[in-house]
Every structure is written in C-alpha cells, then in structure tokens.
N, C-alpha and C positions, 0 to 999 in steps of 0.2 A: 503493498499499498501507501503508497506516494502522498504524501504531507507537506505542503511548504517545504520542496523542493527537497525533501529527507523521508531515503523509506525505509520504512517498517516492516519489520519480517512478519509474513504472515504468521508465523509459529508464534510471535509477540502478540499479533491479535487474536489470536485464536484462545489464546491463557486467558489474556483479558474478559474475552466474551465471555469462555465457560465459567470464570468468578463470580462476572455477573449476572450468569444465570442461575445460578447458586440457589439463590434465593427461589424458596417454591414456589410465588406466586409470577415467578417470570421464565419458570424454567422450559417452557412450551413456545416460546417468542421465536422465531427461526434468525438462526446465527447473522443471516444477512440484513437482516433488520438491529438486529443491536451493532453489528459492524458500524454500518451508519449511522448510527445515534454515536456510539465512538466515534467515528470520523471528524463530526458536526463538534463535535465539545471540543478536540485536542485542535480544530480549525482555527476554531474560536478562541479558544486558550492555548494558544502554541509553548507557553510552557512548559507544559505537562507533557509533551513530546518526548522529551529527553525523560522520563521517569518510565515511561511504559516499558522498560525494562528490569524495572527497581520495585517490585511487587512488595518490597517491604518497607517502601518508605511513605510520608502520611498523603505525600504529593498524589502518586497511586493509589491510593485508598479513597485519594478525597476524589479522582476521575473516576473509580466504583460506584462511590456513592452518587454522584450528578446525575451519571449518566441514569442506574438506576430509579434514580428518582423523574425523572425525566420519561422512563419506559413506564412508570406507572401512572403519571398522566396519562401518558396514552392510550395504555392497553391495561395495566392494572386494576384502575377503578372500578370498573365492575365485573370484574370475571376473578371465579375461586377454581381450584384445582377438585374440589367438591364437588362442581356444581357440572364442570367438565367432565370429571367421572360418573357419573348421573345422568349427562346426556350419552356419552357415549352406549352407557347397560340400556336407555331406553331405545336408541336407532337400532341394535342388535337383537332387539324385540318386537322388529316390528314386521317384518319377513314369519308368517304364518301363522297370522293372527286375523283373527276379523275385523271387519270394515270400520267397525266402533271402535272395537280397541286400537286401532291405527289410530287416529282419529283423536281419540284420547291419549295415547304415545304424544302423537304429533304437539296438541296443545298441552302435556306437559312438558315435553322439550322447550316449546316454547316463555314457559313456568318460568325458569332457571335462569333468565336475566332477565332483568330489571325494566329495559325499553323492548323488548318485546311482550311481556308479561303484560305492559302498557294498555299495546298495540292488541291484543288478540280481545279485547270488545269492539275494535274498529277496522281492524281487515277488509275483512272483505266488505264494510262500507268504504274505505278508501283507497281498495283495488279498484272496485268498482270506479269510484271518482275519479282514480288516474287515467283508467283507461279510458273514461267516457271522452278527457280531452286529450289523449293521444292514439285510440284506436286499437288494441288490442294487436299488443308486441309480438315478435317471432323471435327477436333475441332483449336478452336481457340485461344488464352488464352490472352487479353490485359488489359495487368497494366499501373495504371496510365492512364487508360483512356480517362480522360477526355469527349469529344466530338466525339471521332476520330470514334465510331463503328457508328456513322449515316454514316458512310461511306460505309457501309456492300453494300448495291446494287450498287457500283462502284465495288466489287470483283467478281460479276458474282456466286456466287455460289445457287448451289441447294439443296445441301445440308450440313449442319456443324451446330455442335454447337460452339457456341462463348460465351466466359467466361466474362466481363470485371468486372473493379474493380478501386473505384477509393475510395477521402476519402469526397465527399459530398455527403451529404444525397440527397439532390435537383437533383443532377445528376445521382443517382442511381437513383430516383424514375423516371426522365423524359426517362432515358436507358429503362427500364423495361416496361414502354407503348409503346415504340417502339418497344419492340424485340415480344412483344405482337402483335401489329400490323403488322407487318414479319412474325409469326408465323400463324396467320388469312387469308394470301395472301399463304402462301406454309407452308404445317404442316411439313417439311422434315429441317426447320429452327429450331431453340431451345437457345435459349437465354438467358442469366442469368446474373446481374448485381447487386452486392455486394460492400460494405465498405468495405475497405482491407487499412493495412496501409503495404505499401512494403517493408517497412524498418521493419517489424516486422508481416510476418506470416510464421503458422504450415504448412500447407500442402497446394498443388496446385491440378488441375484435372492434372491430363497426356495429352499430348495436339500433335498435329505436328506443331502448330508454335505458337511462344509469340512475341507479339506487347512491343517494349521497347524502345516508342519511344519522345524522348528528356525527357529524365528521368534522363541520369547516371548525368549530375549535379545535379539532387534532390539527391541523393543516395549515392554520394560522397561527397560535399559541400565542395569541397574545397580543401579535406583532402586523395589528390592522389586518387586510385581505388579500393581500395582494397572490397568495399563495392559493387561495378559492379563485381568485378569478384568474391565475394562468390553470389551474386544474380544467375550472369549466371551461377554456376556449381549448383543449387538450383534449377534453373525451369525445372521440368521438360516434355521439349520440345525438340524432336528434331531436331527444326530450332528456333532462336529468331531475332528476324528483329530489329537492336538498330540504331538507328537514332540521329543527331548533326546538329545542324543549321550553316549555311553555311554564314549566314551572324553576325555582331555584331547588337546588342541591339539597333545600331545606324541605320542601314542597309547598313549599309557599307561590301563589300564584303570583308570575310579570305582571306587572300594570301595565308594561308594552312592549309583549309579546313581537308583532312583527318587526323584524329586521329591516330598518331604513337602507341601510348600508347593502342589503340586496337588489332590494330596489330600484334603488342609485344607478347600481350596476349594470343593473339587466337592461336597465333604459338609457344608459350610455352606451353599452353595447348593442343596442338595437335590438336585444334579446327580447320577446313576448313572456306574461307568466299571467301562472292563478296560483289562488291564495284555498288550501283547504284547514278550516281551523278544525283544532278537534282540543279536547279538556287537556291533554297532557303535552302537547307537539302538533307543530304547524308545518306546513310541508308547500315549498313552493315550485310550482310544475314548471319547468323555464322550456320556454320552446327556441333552439339555435335558429 
C-alpha cells in the first residue's frame, strides 16, 4: 500500500486489520473495508504511518482505537453478533417448511434489525407507492443493504434481478442463501449479494432503481453532503430511493424531518423527486 509516497508492506496492513477486528462486534466486516478505513485515517494523520510497524507503541494503539470508533459509527451501531447468528438460523430453516412458516420466519428475520423492524408495518405500502412512481423494476440495486433484501417478498415482483451490497461477509452469505431459496421458488428471480465498500466502488450494474436507505450519514460523516451528491451522480440507476430517519436516536420525533439540502440538491442537478412520509422514516424517490 502506498501512502504519501511511502510503501507500507501488505503484511503490516494485514496485521493491524487483524488487531482491529479482534473486537467481536467488528469481526465480520470485510478486510477490504477495514483497510480502506486504515488508509483514510493515516492519510489524514500522516505521523501515524511510521508507527504501523510498532504494535506496542501508543501511536499504533491510537490508530487501532480511532479506526474501531469509525467502524462502529458506520457499521456496528445497529448490529450484533447474536442477531447475525439468529438470522442465519432462520434463513437455514426456510426450506422444507410451509409457506406460512416461511412468511413468519422472514418477518422474524426483519425483526432482528431496528430499521427493518420499523418498516415491517409499512413495507407493502412503501413498495406499492415507490413502484407506482417508478413502474415495476426489472433490476434493483440495494447499497448498504443490511438485511433489507429480506423484504423482497413484500415487493410482490415476479421478474426481477436484485443486487445487494454490504460490508459484512456473514450478512452477504445469509443473503445469498436467501436469494437461492427465492430462485428455487421462482426461476424469474435472480439475486446476488457481494461485499462492497460503497465509499470506494468502481462499477455497478445498470438498474431501474437503487435503494439508499439511511445511508447518507455514513457517506457524508457530518462533513456536508458532497459525498452523497457524488454517489447520486455515479449510481447507474434511473431512480434512486433515499431515506432518512424522522426520529432522533432517543425516539423523539424530529421537528423538521424533511431534508432541505436534499431537495435543493435535486433541484440544482435538474432531478425531479417525490416524497413518501411514514411515522419513522421519510423517502425521497429521485428521478435522474
């Protein structure tokens, strides 16, 4: 790895990745994503570069601490190992049971994550309203998907290709198992889940719709909205559905849930948008 004209041995980078991932709540994140976070940190804190080969130094330990803190912000806040384990067990039981039992298991899977749990009551209405604006899609991209793809049955789409991207290998494995299950039930469904750091992607498949649910804070990190704008411009989809929470972390209703910056950005870029409001989340359906 080349950082500020200094070459860092890949073995050195791998060692610090391993140390960072010793924390249980971070150990399923892909090495590539952790490496990108290390790169970003030492690029901004160049004095830390010389200490990457000195694991006993306080500077090395600070790199580990700071990168872990950033990873928790973008990944670990709403996920836990127990929930991941429960999801895997539920996914593995989908085959060979009745349709009713399958529906119950999928609902239980969605209940293991705060955002999808909140959406269970609105999923059918949400997708119905989205597709009324976009028409039924043939190809969907889900960036920073988490477990949202488990809501595919609520979409009531018979013929669709679904591409999901996340940074957790265990999440990706469960999604691909689920996609195989859906394909076995309906040969017109095709799904694929892959590891992807959405801050550093090269190419995505062209799509009718891209879901970007509750991801702008991860993208922008409190530093304006330039990264979200760049992402919106790069995503090869006709429509992008971007969502935001309408309640604070404490559960209090926001006084102004609409994002003015989002609306100004769309107007400036010449994009049209529609707004779908629900009790806990607001969705912007943006047409590029």
